[in-house]
C-alpha positions, 0 to 999 in steps of 0.5 A, a space after each residue: 499499500 502506498 502512504 496516504 497523503 494526510 491533511 495537515 495544519 501548519 503554524 509558521 515560525 513566529 519570527 518568519 525563520 524556520 530553524 526547526 519543526 515540531 510535528 504533532 501527532 494526535 490521539 484517537 478520536 481527535 484531529 490535528 487542531 487538537 494539539 496544534 493549540 499547544 502552539 499557542 503557549 510554545 511559539 513565543 518561546 520557540 520563535 524559529 519553530 514551525 508547528 505542524 499537526 496533521 489529521 490522522 488518515 482514517 475517520 474514527 470509528 469511536 468518534 465520527 467527528 475525529 480521526 484514528 491512526 488505527 482502530 482499537 478493538 476494545 473502544 470501537 469493536 474492530 477486530 485484532 486483524 483490522 488493528 494490526 493491518 491499520 497500524 502497519 498502514 499508519 506507520 507507512 503514513 508516518 514515515 512518509 509524512 516525516 519525509 515530506 515535512 523534512 523536505 517542505 520545511 527544508 530542515 534535517 532530522 536533528 531539527 525535528 521534534 515529534 510530539 505525540 499524545 496517546 495513539 500519536 505516541 504509539 506511532 511515534 515510538 513505532 516508526 521513528 526508531 526504525 528510521 535511519 537518522 535520529 531526529 532531535 527527539 520524541 516527546 510521548 505523552 499518555 501513550 505506550 509501546 505497542 510491542 515492547 517484546 522484541 522492540 530492541 530488534 527493530 531499532 535503527 536510530 535512537 533519538 532521546 525520548 521524553 515520556 510523560 503521563 498522568 498517574 490518574 490516566 484510566 484510558 492508558 494506564 500508567 503501567 504502560 508508562 513504566 513498561 515503555 521506559 524500561 524497554 527503551 532503556 533496554 534498547 539503549 535509548 536515552 529516556 527522560 520521564 515525568 509523571 503528571 500528579 492528579 492528571 488523567 488522560 490529558 496534558 497538564 501544565 507541568 507536563 507541558 512545561 517539562 516538554 518545552 524544556 526537553 525540546 528546547 534543549 534538544 534544539 538548542 533554544 535558549 530557555 527563559 530566565 527564571 
């Protein structure tokens, strides 16, 4: 199957000078605009950064107004086969999307951050380590590593990874946060972690602040003075 072309929302660099890109991958049943809103607080601090947020390739079976990277059997009644096939197809889409963004924005992989939430984190952790060149980093919030057993055998590149999770998450329980961290460390990734206390399946202010610090350090952006 050829990779599908995804609809993308784009927020240009505040300075007008593109030096880096944050590529958002949204969660199940959401859309690109859902995460692009995070550019509002981030853009003034990351003035040379373009923010891009695609819609996932399929209409969500669980939310007809949103999109999904792949079906989730326990949420939408799909089969395990449908889910596995959807995951493989979406992996091709995300891989091609990364190539497209690098080319159209004129940046190198070392100037790209992928910021995933929930199912978007699952896609980032699946696709990015299998690419030849490491990107600047992955921010993975409220997600999981879909197949931790044997994950290390598939790794080609090792970008630094920040995992963030709410300790009250009942959609993707925090056990998956610990499982992913252990598998990534076993595969010799540099892994950073932050737990959002009292937070469910979402992004709290402390999580976004930690994510910004991680991204700024990876992209060589000066941190504001405290």
